[in-house]
Structure formats: C-alpha cells, structure tokens
C-alpha positions as CSV (number, residue, x, y, z in Angstrom):
1,X,-46.7,53.7,-20.0
2,X,-45.1,51.7,-22.8
3,X,-47.4,49.4,-24.7
4,X,-45.5,46.4,-23.6
5,X,-46.4,47.2,-20.1
6,X,-50.1,47.5,-20.9
7,X,-50.1,44.2,-22.7
8,X,-48.2,42.4,-20.2
9,X,-51.2,41.3,-17.9
10,X,-53.3,40.1,-21.0
11,X,-50.2,38.3,-22.4
12,X,-49.7,36.9,-19.0
13,X,-53.3,35.8,-18.8
14,X,-53.0,34.2,-22.3
15,X,-49.9,32.4,-21.2
16,X,-51.7,31.2,-18.0
17,X,-54.2,29.3,-20.2
18,X,-51.4,26.9,-21.1
19,X,-49.6,26.8,-17.8
20,X,-50.0,26.6,-14.1
21,X,-52.5,29.5,-13.9
22,X,-55.2,27.6,-15.8
23,X,-54.7,24.5,-13.6
24,X,-54.7,26.7,-10.5
25,X,-58.0,28.5,-11.7
26,X,-59.6,25.1,-12.3
27,X,-58.4,23.8,-9.1
28,X,-59.7,26.9,-7.1
29,X,-63.1,26.8,-9.0
30,X,-63.6,23.1,-8.3
31,X,-62.5,23.4,-4.7
32,X,-64.6,26.6,-4.2
33,X,-67.6,24.9,-5.8
34,X,-67.4,21.9,-3.8
35,X,-67.1,24.0,-0.6
36,X,-70.0,26.2,-1.8
37,X,-72.2,23.1,-2.5
38,X,-71.4,21.6,0.9
39,X,-72.0,24.9,2.8
40,X,-75.2,25.4,0.8
41,X,-76.4,21.9,1.5
42,X,-75.6,22.4,5.2
43,X,-77.4,25.8,5.2
44,X,-80.6,24.3,3.4
45,X,-80.5,21.4,5.7
46,X,-80.5,23.6,8.7
47,X,-83.2,25.9,7.3
48,X,-85.3,22.7,6.5
49,X,-84.9,21.5,9.9
50,X,-86.0,25.0,11.3
51,X,-89.0,25.1,9.0
52,X,-90.1,21.6,9.9
53,X,-89.5,22.4,13.5
54,X,-92.0,25.3,13.2
55,X,-94.6,23.1,11.6
56,X,-94.2,20.5,14.2
57,X,-94.4,23.1,16.9
58,X,-97.6,24.5,15.4
59,X,-99.0,20.9,15.3
60,X,-98.1,20.4,18.8
61,X,-100.0,23.7,19.7
62,X,-103.1,22.5,17.9
63,X,-102.9,19.2,19.7
64,X,-102.7,21.0,23.0
65,X,-105.6,23.5,22.5
66,X,-108.1,22.2,19.9
67,X,-109.0,18.7,20.9
68,X,-110.9,19.8,24.1
69,X,-112.7,22.5,22.1
70,X,-113.6,20.2,19.3
71,X,-114.5,17.5,21.8
72,X,-117.3,19.7,23.3
73,X,-118.7,20.4,19.9
74,X,-118.4,16.9,18.8
75,X,-120.4,15.6,22.0
76,X,-123.1,17.9,21.2
77,X,-122.9,17.0,17.4
78,X,-122.8,20.7,16.6
79,X,-121.8,20.5,12.9
80,X,-121.6,24.3,12.4
81,X,-119.4,24.7,15.3
82,X,-117.2,21.8,14.2
83,X,-116.8,23.3,10.7
84,X,-116.0,26.6,12.2
85,X,-113.3,25.1,14.3
86,X,-111.9,23.0,11.5
87,X,-111.8,26.1,9.2
88,X,-109.9,28.1,11.8
89,X,-107.3,25.3,12.0
90,X,-107.1,25.2,8.3
91,X,-106.2,28.9,8.1
92,X,-103.0,28.3,10.1
93,X,-99.8,28.4,7.9
94,X,-98.8,25.2,6.0
95,X,-102.0,23.3,7.2
96,X,-103.7,21.9,4.1
97,X,-106.2,19.3,5.4
98,X,-108.1,18.8,8.7
99,X,-110.6,16.0,9.5
100,X,-112.8,15.3,12.6
101,X,-114.1,11.8,12.8
102,X,-116.5,10.6,15.5
103,X,-115.8,7.2,16.9
104,X,-117.8,4.6,18.8
105,X,-120.9,4.7,16.5
106,X,-122.0,2.9,13.4
107,X,-122.4,6.1,11.5
108,X,-119.7,8.4,12.6
109,X,-119.8,12.0,12.1
110,X,-117.1,13.3,9.8
111,X,-116.1,16.9,9.3
112,X,-113.5,17.3,6.6
113,X,-111.7,20.5,5.4
114,X,-109.9,19.7,2.0
115,X,-108.7,16.3,0.9
116,X,-105.5,14.7,1.7
117,X,-102.7,15.4,-0.8
118,X,-100.1,13.1,-2.2
119,X,-97.3,15.7,-1.8
120,X,-94.8,15.4,1.1
121,X,-96.7,16.2,4.3
122,X,-96.5,16.1,8.1
123,X,-99.5,14.4,9.7
124,X,-100.8,14.3,13.2
125,X,-103.7,12.2,14.4
126,X,-104.9,13.3,17.9
127,X,-107.5,11.6,20.0
128,X,-110.6,13.7,21.1
129,X,-111.5,12.6,24.8
130,X,-114.4,13.6,27.1
131,X,-115.2,12.6,30.7
132,X,-118.3,10.5,30.6
133,X,-119.8,9.4,33.9
134,X,-116.5,10.1,35.6
135,X,-114.4,8.3,33.1
136,X,-112.1,9.7,30.3
137,X,-113.5,8.3,27.0
138,X,-112.4,8.8,23.4
139,X,-115.2,10.1,21.4
140,X,-113.4,10.9,18.1
141,X,-110.1,11.7,16.3
142,X,-108.6,14.9,14.9
143,X,-106.4,14.4,11.9
144,X,-104.2,17.3,10.7
145,X,-102.1,17.4,7.7
146,X,-99.3,19.9,7.1
147,X,-97.8,20.4,3.6
148,X,-94.0,20.9,2.9
149,X,-94.5,22.4,-0.4
150,X,-93.9,25.9,0.7
151,X,-90.9,24.7,2.7
152,X,-89.4,23.3,-0.4
153,X,-90.3,26.2,-2.5
154,X,-88.5,28.6,0.0
155,X,-85.6,26.3,0.2
156,X,-85.2,26.1,-3.6
157,X,-85.2,29.9,-3.9
158,X,-82.8,30.3,-1.0
159,X,-80.6,27.5,-2.7
160,X,-80.7,29.4,-6.0
161,X,-79.7,32.7,-4.5
162,X,-76.9,31.1,-2.4
163,X,-75.5,29.2,-5.4
164,X,-75.6,32.2,-7.8
165,X,-74.0,34.6,-5.2
166,X,-71.5,32.2,-4.0
167,X,-70.6,31.0,-7.6
168,X,-70.2,34.6,-8.8
169,X,-68.1,35.4,-5.7
170,X,-66.0,32.3,-6.1
171,X,-65.4,33.0,-9.8
172,X,-64.3,36.5,-9.1
173,X,-62.1,35.6,-6.3
174,X,-60.5,32.9,-8.3
175,X,-59.8,35.3,-11.2
176,X,-58.3,37.7,-8.7
177,X,-56.1,34.9,-7.2
178,X,-55.1,33.9,-10.6
179,X,-54.2,37.5,-11.4
180,X,-52.2,38.0,-8.3
181,X,-50.5,34.5,-8.6
182,X,-49.5,35.6,-12.2
183,X,-48.1,38.8,-11.2
184,X,-46.3,37.4,-8.0
185,X,-45.2,33.9,-9.2
186,X,-46.1,32.8,-12.7
187,X,-44.4,35.6,-14.7
188,X,-41.2,35.2,-12.6
189,X,-41.3,31.4,-13.1
190,X,-41.6,32.1,-16.8
191,X,-38.6,34.4,-16.6
192,X,-36.7,31.8,-14.7
193,X,-37.6,29.1,-17.3
194,X,-36.7,31.3,-20.2
195,X,-33.3,32.0,-18.6
196,X,-32.7,28.3,-18.0
197,X,-33.8,27.4,-21.6
198,X,-31.1,29.8,-23.1
199,X,-28.5,29.2,-20.3
200,X,-25.1,27.6,-21.5
201,X,-22.6,27.0,-18.9
202,X,-19.9,26.8,-21.8
203,X,-20.7,30.6,-22.3
204,X,-21.9,32.0,-19.1
205,X,-23.8,35.3,-19.1
206,X,-25.0,37.7,-16.3
207,X,-26.6,36.3,-13.3
208,X,-30.4,35.7,-13.2
209,X,-32.4,38.6,-11.8
210,X,-36.2,39.1,-11.5
211,X,-37.8,42.2,-12.9
212,X,-39.7,43.3,-9.7
213,X,-39.2,45.5,-6.6
214,X,-37.0,43.7,-4.1
215,X,-39.2,42.5,-1.2
216,X,-38.1,43.7,2.3
217,X,-37.4,40.1,3.2
218,X,-36.2,37.6,0.6
219,X,-39.0,35.3,-0.4
220,X,-39.1,31.9,-2.0
221,X,-38.5,33.3,-5.5
222,X,-35.3,35.1,-4.2
223,X,-34.1,31.7,-2.8
224,X,-34.8,29.9,-6.0
225,X,-32.9,32.7,-7.9
226,X,-30.0,32.6,-5.4
227,X,-30.0,28.8,-5.5
228,X,-30.0,28.7,-9.3
229,X,-27.2,31.3,-9.5
230,X,-25.1,29.2,-7.0
231,X,-25.9,26.2,-9.1
232,X,-24.7,28.0,-12.2
233,X,-21.5,29.1,-10.4
234,X,-21.0,25.5,-9.3
235,X,-21.7,24.2,-12.9
236,X,-19.2,26.7,-14.3
237,X,-16.6,25.7,-11.6
238,X,-17.3,22.0,-12.3
239,X,-17.0,22.5,-16.0
240,X,-13.7,24.3,-15.6
241,X,-12.4,21.6,-13.2
242,X,-13.7,19.0,-15.7
243,X,-11.9,20.7,-18.5
244,X,-8.8,20.8,-16.4
245,X,-9.3,17.2,-15.5
246,X,-9.9,16.2,-19.1
247,X,-6.7,18.1,-20.1
248,X,-4.8,16.3,-17.4
249,X,-6.4,13.1,-18.4
250,X,-5.6,13.6,-22.0
251,X,-1.9,14.4,-21.0
252,X,-1.9,11.3,-18.7
253,X,-3.3,9.2,-21.5
254,X,-0.7,10.5,-23.9
255,X,2.0,10.0,-21.3
256,X,0.6,6.4,-20.6
257,X,0.6,5.7,-24.4
258,X,4.2,7.0,-24.7
259,X,5.2,4.9,-21.7
260,X,3.5,1.8,-23.1
261,X,5.2,2.3,-26.4
262,X,8.5,2.9,-24.6
263,X,7.7,-0.2,-22.5
264,X,6.9,-2.3,-25.6
265,X,10.1,-0.9,-27.3
266,X,12.1,-1.7,-24.1
267,X,10.6,-5.2,-24.0
268,X,11.4,-5.6,-27.6
269,X,15.0,-4.5,-27.0
270,X,15.2,-6.8,-24.0
271,X,14.0,-9.7,-26.1
272,X,16.6,-8.9,-28.8
273,X,19.3,-8.5,-26.1
274,X,18.2,-11.6,-24.3
275,X,18.2,-13.8,-27.3
276,X,21.1,-12.3,-29.1
277,X,23.6,-11.7,-26.2
278,X,26.8,-13.8,-26.7
279,X,26.4,-15.1,-23.1
280,X,24.0,-17.7,-21.8
281,X,20.9,-16.2,-20.3
282,X,18.1,-17.9,-18.5
283,X,14.9,-16.5,-17.0
284,X,14.1,-18.4,-13.8
285,X,11.5,-18.3,-11.0
286,X,11.2,-19.9,-7.6
287,X,9.0,-20.1,-4.5
288,X,10.5,-18.3,-1.6
289,X,7.4,-17.8,0.6
290,X,9.4,-19.2,3.5
291,X,11.7,-16.2,3.7
292,X,9.4,-13.7,5.2
293,X,8.6,-16.2,8.0
294,X,12.3,-16.8,8.6
295,X,12.9,-13.0,8.8
296,X,10.1,-12.8,11.5
297,X,11.7,-15.6,13.4
298,X,14.8,-13.7,13.6
299,X,17.0,-16.0,11.4
300,X,20.2,-14.2,10.2
301,X,22.5,-17.1,9.3
302,X,20.7,-18.8,6.5
303,X,23.6,-21.2,5.8
304,X,23.5,-22.5,9.4
305,X,19.7,-22.8,9.1
306,X,20.1,-25.0,6.0
307,X,22.6,-27.2,7.9
308,X,20.0,-27.7,10.6
309,X,17.0,-28.0,8.1
310,X,18.3,-29.7,4.9
311,X,14.7,-30.4,3.8
312,X,14.1,-26.7,3.4
313,X,17.2,-26.4,1.2
314,X,15.9,-29.3,-0.8
315,X,12.4,-27.7,-1.2
316,X,13.9,-24.3,-2.3
317,X,16.1,-26.1,-4.9
318,X,13.4,-28.1,-6.3
319,X,11.1,-25.1,-6.7
320,X,13.6,-23.4,-9.0
321,X,12.5,-23.5,-12.6
322,X,13.8,-22.3,-15.9
323,X,11.1,-20.3,-18.0
324,X,13.1,-19.2,-20.9
325,X,16.7,-19.6,-22.3
326,X,18.5,-18.0,-25.3
327,X,20.5,-19.6,-28.0
328,X,23.9,-19.2,-26.2
329,X,22.4,-21.2,-23.3
330,X,21.6,-24.1,-25.7
331,X,24.9,-24.0,-27.1
332,X,26.8,-23.7,-23.8
333,X,25.0,-26.5,-22.1
334,X,25.2,-28.8,-25.3
335,X,21.4,-29.1,-25.4
336,X,19.5,-30.1,-28.5
337,X,17.0,-27.2,-28.2
338,X,15.7,-24.6,-25.7
339,X,12.9,-27.0,-24.6
340,X,15.4,-29.4,-23.3
341,X,16.6,-26.8,-20.7
342,X,13.2,-25.4,-19.7
343,X,12.0,-26.9,-16.4
344,X,13.7,-27.7,-13.2
345,X,17.0,-25.9,-12.7
346,X,18.6,-27.6,-9.8
347,X,20.8,-29.7,-12.0
348,X,22.8,-26.4,-12.8
349,X,24.4,-26.5,-9.3
350,X,25.0,-30.3,-8.9
351,X,28.8,-29.5,-9.4
352,X,28.6,-26.5,-7.1
353,X,26.1,-26.8,-4.4
354,X,27.8,-24.3,-2.2
355,X,27.2,-21.6,-4.9
356,X,23.5,-22.3,-4.8
357,X,23.5,-21.9,-1.0
358,X,25.2,-18.5,-1.2
359,X,22.9,-17.4,-4.0
360,X,19.9,-18.3,-1.6
361,X,21.6,-16.3,1.2
362,X,22.1,-13.4,-1.1
363,X,18.4,-13.3,-2.0
364,X,17.5,-13.7,1.6
365,X,19.4,-10.5,2.5
366,X,17.7,-8.6,-0.4
367,X,20.7,-8.3,-2.6
368,X,19.8,-7.5,-6.2
369,X,23.0,-9.1,-7.7
370,X,25.1,-12.2,-7.0
371,X,28.3,-13.1,-8.8
372,X,30.5,-16.3,-8.3
373,X,32.5,-18.7,-10.2
374,X,31.3,-22.3,-10.3
375,X,31.4,-25.5,-12.2
376,X,28.5,-26.7,-14.4
377,X,27.9,-30.1,-15.9
378,X,26.8,-29.8,-19.5
379,X,24.1,-32.2,-20.9
380,X,26.8,-34.3,-22.8
381,X,28.7,-34.9,-19.5
382,X,31.4,-32.4,-19.6
383,X,32.2,-30.0,-16.6
384,X,33.0,-26.5,-17.4
385,X,34.0,-23.5,-15.4
386,X,31.5,-20.6,-15.6
387,X,31.0,-17.2,-14.1
388,X,27.4,-17.3,-12.5
389,X,25.7,-13.8,-12.5
390,X,22.2,-13.6,-11.0
391,X,20.2,-10.3,-11.3
392,X,16.9,-9.7,-9.4
393,X,14.6,-6.7,-10.1
394,X,13.4,-4.6,-7.2
395,X,11.4,-5.1,-5.1
396,X,12.4,-8.7,-4.4
397,X,9.3,-10.6,-3.5
398,X,8.6,-14.3,-2.9
399,X,8.0,-15.0,-6.5
400,X,10.2,-12.3,-8.2
401,X,11.7,-13.7,-11.4
402,X,15.5,-14.0,-11.7
403,X,17.7,-13.5,-14.7
404,X,20.7,-15.9,-14.6
405,X,23.7,-15.5,-16.8
406,X,26.5,-18.0,-17.4
407,X,29.7,-17.0,-19.0
408,X,32.2,-19.7,-20.0
409,X,35.5,-19.1,-18.3
410,X,37.1,-22.5,-18.7
411,X,40.0,-21.2,-20.7
412,X,40.4,-18.2,-18.4
413,X,40.4,-20.5,-15.3
414,X,43.0,-22.8,-17.1
415,X,45.2,-19.6,-17.8
416,X,44.6,-18.4,-14.3
417,X,45.6,-21.7,-12.8
418,X,48.7,-21.8,-15.0
419,X,49.5,-18.2,-13.9
420,X,49.0,-19.1,-10.3
421,X,51.4,-22.0,-10.8
422,X,54.0,-19.7,-12.4
423,X,53.6,-17.3,-9.5
424,X,54.0,-20.2,-7.0
425,X,57.1,-21.3,-9.0
426,X,58.3,-17.8,-8.9
427,X,57.8,-17.5,-5.2
428,X,59.6,-20.8,-4.8
429,X,62.5,-19.5,-6.9
430,X,62.5,-16.4,-4.8
431,X,62.7,-18.5,-1.6
432,X,65.5,-20.5,-3.1
433,X,67.4,-17.3,-4.0
434,X,66.7,-16.0,-0.5
435,X,68.0,-19.1,1.0
436,X,71.1,-18.8,-1.2
437,X,71.7,-15.4,0.2
438,X,71.2,-16.7,3.8
439,X,73.1,-19.9,3.3
440,X,76.1,-18.8,5.2
441,X,73.9,-17.7,8.2
442,X,71.9,-20.9,8.0
443,X,75.1,-23.0,7.9
444,X,76.4,-21.2,10.9
445,X,73.1,-21.6,12.7
446,X,73.4,-25.3,12.0
447,X,77.1,-25.6,12.8
448,X,76.7,-24.0,16.1
449,X,74.4,-26.6,17.6
450,X,76.1,-29.5,15.8
451,X,79.4,-28.4,17.3
452,X,77.8,-28.2,20.7
453,X,76.4,-31.7,20.1
454,X,79.9,-33.1,19.1
455,X,81.6,-31.5,22.1
456,X,78.9,-32.7,24.5
457,X,79.2,-36.3,23.1
458,X,82.9,-36.2,23.5
459,X,82.6,-35.1,27.2
460,X,79.9,-37.6,27.9
461,X,82.0,-40.3,26.4
462,X,85.0,-39.3,28.6
463,X,82.9,-39.2,31.7
464,X,81.4,-42.6,30.9
465,X,85.0,-44.0,30.7
466,X,85.7,-43.2,34.3
467,X,85.4,-45.9,36.9
468,X,82.7,-43.9,38.6
469,X,81.1,-41.6,35.9
470,X,79.3,-38.5,37.3
471,X,75.9,-39.6,36.2
472,X,74.2,-36.2,37.1
473,X,76.5,-34.2,35.0
474,X,76.1,-36.7,32.2
475,X,72.3,-36.3,32.3
476,X,72.5,-32.5,32.3
477,X,75.0,-32.6,29.4
478,X,72.8,-35.1,27.5
479,X,69.8,-32.8,27.9
480,X,71.9,-29.9,26.4
481,X,73.0,-32.1,23.6
482,X,69.3,-33.1,22.8
483,X,68.3,-29.3,22.9
484,X,71.2,-28.5,20.5
485,X,70.2,-31.3,18.2
486,X,66.5,-30.2,18.2
487,X,67.6,-26.5,17.4
488,X,69.7,-27.8,14.5
489,X,66.7,-30.0,13.3
490,X,64.2,-27.1,13.6
491,X,66.5,-24.9,11.4
492,X,66.9,-27.6,8.8
493,X,63.1,-28.3,8.8
494,X,62.3,-24.7,8.3
495,X,64.9,-24.3,5.6
496,X,63.6,-27.4,3.8
497,X,60.1,-26.0,4.1
498,X,61.3,-22.7,2.5
499,X,62.9,-24.6,-0.2
500,X,60.2,-27.2,-0.7
501,X,58.0,-26.8,-3.8
502,X,54.4,-27.8,-3.5
503,X,50.9,-26.5,-3.7
504,X,50.0,-23.7,-1.3
505,X,47.8,-24.7,1.6
506,X,45.7,-22.5,4.0
507,X,45.8,-23.4,7.6
508,X,44.6,-21.3,10.6
509,X,47.6,-19.7,12.3
510,X,48.7,-16.8,14.3
511,X,50.7,-14.2,12.6
512,X,53.1,-13.8,15.6
513,X,54.1,-17.4,15.2
514,X,55.0,-16.8,11.6
515,X,57.1,-13.8,12.6
516,X,59.0,-15.8,15.4
517,X,59.7,-18.6,12.9
518,X,61.1,-16.1,10.2
519,X,63.2,-14.5,12.8
520,X,64.6,-17.8,13.9
521,X,65.8,-18.3,10.3
522,X,67.5,-14.8,10.4
523,X,68.9,-14.9,13.9
524,X,72.5,-15.3,12.7
525,X,72.1,-12.7,9.9
526,X,70.7,-10.3,12.5
527,X,73.6,-11.0,14.9
528,X,76.1,-10.5,12.1
529,X,74.5,-7.2,10.8
530,X,74.3,-5.9,14.4
531,X,70.7,-4.9,14.0
532,X,68.3,-4.5,17.0
533,X,65.1,-6.4,16.4
534,X,61.9,-5.6,18.2
535,X,58.9,-8.0,18.0
536,X,55.7,-6.5,19.4
537,X,53.1,-9.3,19.4
538,X,49.3,-9.1,19.7
539,X,48.2,-12.1,21.8
540,X,44.5,-11.1,21.4
541,X,44.7,-10.9,17.6
542,X,42.6,-13.4,15.7
543,X,44.0,-16.2,13.5
544,X,44.3,-16.0,9.9
545,X,43.9,-18.7,7.1
546,X,47.2,-18.6,5.2
547,X,50.0,-20.6,3.8
548,X,52.7,-20.6,6.6
549,X,55.7,-21.0,4.2
550,X,54.5,-18.1,2.0
551,X,54.0,-15.7,4.9
552,X,57.4,-16.7,6.3
553,X,58.8,-15.8,2.9
554,X,57.1,-12.3,3.0
555,X,58.3,-11.5,6.6
556,X,61.9,-12.8,5.8
557,X,62.0,-10.7,2.6
558,X,60.8,-7.5,4.1
559,X,63.1,-8.0,7.1
560,X,66.2,-8.7,4.9
561,X,65.2,-5.6,2.7
562,X,65.2,-3.5,6.0
563,X,68.6,-4.8,7.0
564,X,70.0,-4.1,3.7
565,X,68.6,-0.5,4.0
566,X,70.3,-0.1,7.4
567,X,73.8,-1.1,6.1
568,X,74.9,2.4,5.6
569,X,74.3,3.2,9.4
570,X,76.9,0.6,10.5
571,X,76.7,-2.3,12.8
572,X,74.9,-1.7,16.1
573,X,73.0,1.3,14.9
574,X,70.1,-0.2,12.9
575,X,66.7,-0.9,14.5
576,X,63.8,-2.9,13.1
577,X,60.4,-3.3,14.7
578,X,57.8,-5.9,13.7
579,X,54.3,-5.1,15.3
580,X,51.1,-7.0,14.9
581,X,47.9,-4.9,15.2
582,X,44.2,-5.3,14.7
583,X,43.2,-2.2,12.6
584,X,39.5,-3.2,12.3
585,X,37.2,-6.1,13.3
586,X,38.0,-9.1,11.1
587,X,41.5,-7.9,10.0
588,X,45.1,-8.4,11.2
589,X,48.0,-6.2,10.2
590,X,51.8,-6.7,10.4
591,X,53.9,-3.4,10.5
592,X,57.6,-3.7,9.7
593,X,59.5,-0.3,10.0
594,X,63.2,0.7,10.5
595,X,65.2,3.7,11.3
596,X,67.0,3.8,7.9
597,X,67.0,6.6,5.3
598,X,63.5,5.6,4.0
599,X,62.2,5.2,0.4
600,X,62.6,7.8,-2.4
601,X,59.3,9.5,-3.3
602,X,59.7,8.7,-7.0
603,X,60.2,5.0,-6.1
604,X,57.1,4.4,-3.9
605,X,54.6,4.0,-6.8
606,X,56.9,1.5,-8.6
607,X,58.1,-0.4,-5.5
608,X,56.0,-3.5,-6.0
609,X,56.3,-3.7,-9.7
610,X,58.2,-6.7,-11.2
611,X,61.9,-6.0,-12.1
612,X,62.0,-2.7,-10.3
613,X,64.8,-2.5,-7.8
614,X,66.6,0.2,-5.8
615,X,69.6,-1.8,-4.9
616,X,72.6,-2.8,-7.1
617,X,72.6,-6.3,-8.3
618,X,68.9,-6.9,-7.4
619,X,66.5,-8.5,-9.7
620,X,63.4,-6.6,-8.5
621,X,61.4,-9.6,-7.8
622,X,61.3,-9.8,-3.9
623,X,58.6,-7.2,-3.3
624,X,56.6,-8.2,-6.4
625,X,56.4,-11.7,-4.9
626,X,55.4,-10.3,-1.6
627,X,52.5,-8.4,-3.2
628,X,51.4,-11.5,-5.2
629,X,51.4,-13.7,-2.0
630,X,49.6,-11.2,0.2
631,X,46.9,-10.3,-2.5
632,X,46.4,-14.1,-3.1
633,X,45.5,-14.3,0.5
634,X,42.8,-11.6,0.1
635,X,45.0,-8.9,1.7
636,X,46.9,-5.7,0.7
637,X,50.4,-4.5,1.1
638,X,51.7,-1.0,1.1
639,X,54.9,1.1,1.8
640,X,55.5,4.5,3.1
641,X,57.9,6.7,5.1
642,X,55.6,7.2,8.2
643,X,57.8,5.1,10.4
644,X,57.8,5.6,14.2
645,X,61.6,4.9,14.0
646,X,62.1,7.6,11.3
647,X,62.7,5.3,8.2
648,X,60.7,3.2,6.0
649,X,57.4,1.4,6.9
650,X,55.9,-1.7,5.2
651,X,52.4,-3.0,6.1
652,X,50.4,-6.0,5.0
653,X,46.9,-6.7,6.1
654,X,45.1,-9.9,5.9
655,X,41.5,-11.0,6.7
656,X,41.0,-13.0,9.9
657,X,39.7,-16.4,9.6
658,X,35.9,-17.0,10.1
C-alpha cells in the first residue's frame, strides 16, 4: 500500500477539524449527550419511583400487621415486648426510626428506637386501636420513618454507570460516524471543491470524477457530479455563444459606427447640396392626419371631396409650413433673408391653387414625386413661372417632411409661348397654303349652290309675274334656294375658319364631326380626282377636347396627301377609308388608309420631320404641322404600310375628355 493511502485517513481527519466533520462530530456529541441525559433522567426517575414504591409498600405492610400486635403489648404496658416489636420493625430495610406513644394519659408511655433524621425520609403515623367495653378506642400511635439515603446512593451509582457507559458509547459511535462520513462524503466534497477552485471554463479540462468504486445505484454525490459536469458543459456552451454574440456585437457596433459615419457624411453632403444647389430648395412639413380616415371612408376622388368640403382644404393649406430654405430660395423669391420665408407656406400657391390641390392628391395616393409648372408671386410683387418639384421620402406618413424645389422657368415659358405662337402661325400658313391648293374646288363648291340660287330666283320671279302664280311650286323652289344658299354659306364659313388666325381653343367635340366637316371641304376635289371615300364612324366613341379648326387641318392634309398618292392609279381607282376606333379606354383614334403604293421604308423615319418631302414641288411642312398639332393635344401620330386596303396607313390618337 502506498504511503499516501495510509496517510489519507489521518489527513482526512486533520482536515475534518476545520470543516464539516468537526461540526458534525460536535453536533452528534451534543445531541447524543442530550439524549443520554434525558434517557438517564427518565431511567433514574423510574428507578426512584420504583424504590419509593417498595418503601411505601413496606410501610403499608407494617401498618397492616404491627398495630394490632403493638396495641396488645401497649394495653398491658409490656415495655420489653414493645421494645422487641419496635426493634423488629427497625430491622426492616430503609427503616431508620420507630416510635410508639401512648395516648389518653398524662404520662404517656413512649418507646423509641433511634431518633428522627433531618435527611429526606418517608414517614407514616399509624393509630393503635383496641376494643374497650365493646368500643374501638385509640390507645396510642405508631410513628415509622423510612430513610431515602440508600435510594439516592443507589441512584447516584446507577447514574454514574449509565453516564459513563453511554458517554463512551456516544463518543465512539460519533467518531465512527465521523470516519464513515469522511470516507463516504467529506473527502469527495473536498475533491469537488478542489476541482471547482481550479476550474476555468475558458480552458476546460476533463470532466469531474470521484475516486471511489461506482455504487450499484447512483447516489447523491453522483448526481452532484453529473449536475456539475452538465453545468460546466452549459457554461462552456454559454461562453462560446457569448463569445460568438460578442463578436457579432462587435461587428454590429462597428457596422453601426460605419453607418453612423456614413449617415453623418450623407447628412453633411445633403446639407452642402441643399444649401449650394443652384435651384430653390425648401424643407416643409404639414399635418395630414385626416388622410388615413379618408382612406378608411373610401374616398378616392380627393379633388371632389375638397369641392364638397372646402374647410378641409383650408386646414391642410394652413398646416403647411417651411422649416428651412437655401440661399437660392431667398434669391428667387426676393426675400431679405431665410427667416422671412420660414413659416406658413400657403402663400406660395396663391397664384396657382390648382397645383396645390393636385399636390395634395398626389400625396393622398402615396406618390413620392410630384412635378408641375405653376406661377409664384415673389415678395416684391412679381409673378414668375416655376417648375414645382415635390419629393417625399418613403414611407409617407401623416407628418413625413417634404422637399420642395422651385426652378425658375420664366424665360423658358416665354420662349415656349413664342414657339407655340410660331407653330400656330406656321399651321395657319399651312392652312392658307392648303386653301390655295383647294381654291378651285372651293370656288366650284361655292359657284354650284350660288348658280342654283340665281336660277331658282329667276324662275321664282317668272312664276310670280304670272296672273296666277303657282304658289306651291314657288314654295318648293324657295326652299331649294334657301338650302343652296345655306350650303354656300357653310362652305364660306368653314373656309374662313380655316383661313382665320387666332389663338387655339379647346372644345369638347366628336372626331366624326370633324371628319365630316373636312370631307365637305374636299367634296369637289374628291369628285374631280375620282377617289372613293369611306367614312366609318364610331357613334359610341367618347368626345375629345380639341381645337376644331386644327383637327380639320390634320384630316384635310392627310386626306389630300392620300389623294396625291393615288394619282398614278388614275381616276376611279383610288380608295380612301377614314375610320374612328377606341383602342383603349380614354383614347380615340382616327385611321386614314388608302390603296396606293405605300411609303418607302427609308422615308418612314423622316416622314414627320420639317422640310422633308417625297413629292416634287412640296415644302415638307404639311406632315410636320400635323405632328405638332396632334402632340400639342397630348396625342401621337404615326405612319406605316399596314393598310387593310394595301397602301399607306396614317393614325393619330387623342385622349378622351374627362
């Protein structure tokens, strides 16, 4: 056996003095001692009661047997006999004093064996009776005193023996319990404590194991070891997770720092851009808390809602405020400084209230951008044209700030108006040129009804000169004369309208009406050229907002071009179809197609360019003017060779009126 194994119990015992073992030993000793004392006291008490009971039983036996015997001797005053009887009582165990005293005389007889003691005693005083003359009479008393000294002596010896034996047994048992507890528990607790003292979950070692034979069934120590090993595994897992979380947190913090730095840089760039941009920028806010309630109420047409609730529009307008402006805003609006512009922003739309309503509607529908031209009154009283650009960051909430940009386009609008005027003049010149080409046909169209009017007037005059004029025929001929005059008047009115120069005006009209009026102007030309015209109307087509004269010019121009293209076919062989269709909801389309040779592929891309022509002597302005007119109406015009008649096809599409 190795020395360490022989020293282990003593080392364990030495360790127990400072640990749980000593407290266990003291506790066992104290508890055992208390139990021993209690049990000893109980045992002594029971023995004491037993000994006292024997003495009392003995005194009861004396009281039952001796008084009669002593009474006979006392009646005869036999001193010797009384002394013998007293001595015999005195010889009984634990009896230490006996006295017989005569009663009923002046000089009583007293027989005493030993004197009474001051030690604890049990006494009994018994009457001595005798039948005298037929009556029971007390003639004396018998006093007996039993000492408890021997009882106490026996009890003390017994107590000493019990205490010594029980104390020795308790001490030996306690030492054995301490030894067993040390072997089974304490040394393993010390092993566990030592393992826990040196355990470091940063550098985990082998699992904790006790140096003992494994019990058949795992006991509490095994459960402690398993729980501790589980705890160590959980700590290591938690440490790894914490390390991973710390690494992720460090990366997240670093990323947040980079994002914050990028955000600060972006904000700094935004500030530089905001203040240094050459356009007027204003940061604004408003209160649009009513919009969610309107959405829940199913309001889709905000403009109509404003018409029915003007106070809502006023509240929204008054809630708009400017928070910040750049230097260009101060310059554009002729303010003294930025503070003069900060505050209520409703004054920006006093010249263009419709733009503000449409901006509200744009925000209501969740649009992030709104652009529109409008007029703004500067602080010095001037009115300028600007392009209003509103940008809203996502998500758009009730209090999402808005960035408003204003670009001065006064000069551009002036140039555009001048350009539009030039285009209008060009279109007018085109119409004059077109009327010049059609003048012979127009003159013929006018001369025909005028000649009919003259002939009818002569006939009417002849009939009226008769004695009995035929009034019925006169009335019919007069009606024909009026119809011919109206036809000539209509041609003159349409010709004057084509030749008139004025600002374009938009009116609601049907595209089929425009085609009929254009074909009326071309009726003689069509008849002379021998072209067959088909007009396929669309009665259900919606109306359009357009300038009647300009659309007539487009239809006339495209139809004349088609007739010119059909010239090589000869009279009576040309066909032209004018068809109105609805290609999509809210749109109206006019298709003009012929059975001519079509358009050369290399000319299709340049067909609507100014000064490009495919005919000799042409100026190349007709189709360019047509494109300008259609695009000014918000439409588009195109040409191809996909004609149902086999020739060229021209189409122009216009938006329907709201």
